[in-house]
N, C-alpha and C positions, 0 to 999 in steps of 0.2 A: 504494500500500500504506500502511495507517495507521501502520505501524512507522516508516517513514521520516519521515512527517509529524510524528509524535509527537516523535522525537528532534530534528528540525529546530526545532520550536516551542520546546521546552524549552531547547535550546542558544542560540537567539536571545534568550531572556529572560535568560540568564546573562551574556552578553558585552556589551562596549561597542560593537562593530561587528557588528550582526546581519546586515548585507548580505554579510559575508564568510563566513557559515556555509554549509557545503556538506556534504550527506550523500549518499554514493553507496551504492546498494543492489546487492548481488551475491547472486543466488539460486542454490541448488544443491539440488535434491530438496526435502526438508522443512526445510532449513537456510537461514538468511538471514544474510549478513554485512553490517553497516552500517559504513561508514567515515566518520568525522566529521572535517571539516577546519574550522579557525577561524583567524583572524588570529594571528600570533605573539604580540602582547601579550595576547591573550585566552586563550592556551593554559592558563595557570595557573588561570584562573577555571573552566575546564571540568574540569580535573583535580582541583582543590581541594587543601586541606591533607591530606597523607598519602593522597591519592587518594580521599577520601571522596565528593566530588561525582561523580567518574567511576564509583565503585561504586554510588552512588544511581541514576545514569542507567542502568547495566547492570541493576540490580534492577527498575526500572520497565519496561525493555525485556523482561526475562525474564518478568515477570508478564503483560504485554500479549501477548507472543508465545505464552505457554502457553494463554491464552484463545482464541487463534486456531488452536491446534493445530499450531504451528510451533516451531522452535527458532531463536533469534537470538543473535548475538554482536556487540558493539560494539567497534570499534577506533578510537582517537583518533590521528589522523595529524598529526605535527608538520611 
């Protein structure tokens, strides 16, 4: 699914340890849940100041999933 690949690629570009980036995709009907896991030191880089980076990731995911006719949600797991 392109949503998982999109979030994986963007997250890998943001962190210092791209090999530690893991995205799990859980599907249910027309809704998709993506769980993003990164190394502990990189967690702040993915969340960003006041959550701005995380919100930007969610906005990109929302726009992409709308084009695919699906709904998607991103959880960042620590």
